[in-house]
C-alpha positions, 0 to 999 in steps of 0.5 A: 211467820215462816216462808212455808207457812206463808206459801201454803196460805198463798196457795189456798188463796189462789185456788179459787182464782186459778184456771189451770188446775194442772199448774196448781197441782205443781205450784212452786215459788216460780209459778207465774200467776198469769201465765201458769195459773191463768189468772186474769188481771181483774182477778189479781186485784181480788187476790191482793185483797184476799192477801190483805185480809188474810195476813192483815197487811196493806199492799200498795198499788206499786207493790201489787204491780210487782207480784208476778209469781207465787214467790213474789207474793210470799216475799211481799207478805213476809216483808210486810209481816216481819 
């Protein structure tokens, strides 16, 4: 799966969880899930579950803890699906 395709799908997954609409409109690989999008830690768990379901992968707790930015999520998915 291409990086851009994964990125676009991750953005779609994040939309319902992001509180900061402005940051969502200018999202990039460097966008922080918690600082920029204002996603709380409980919602991060929901995002990981959505990622697992959408990409048919299993994300370990250690890997989930390393996801701080949109780019981190994309890298994790690309690594798990290749």
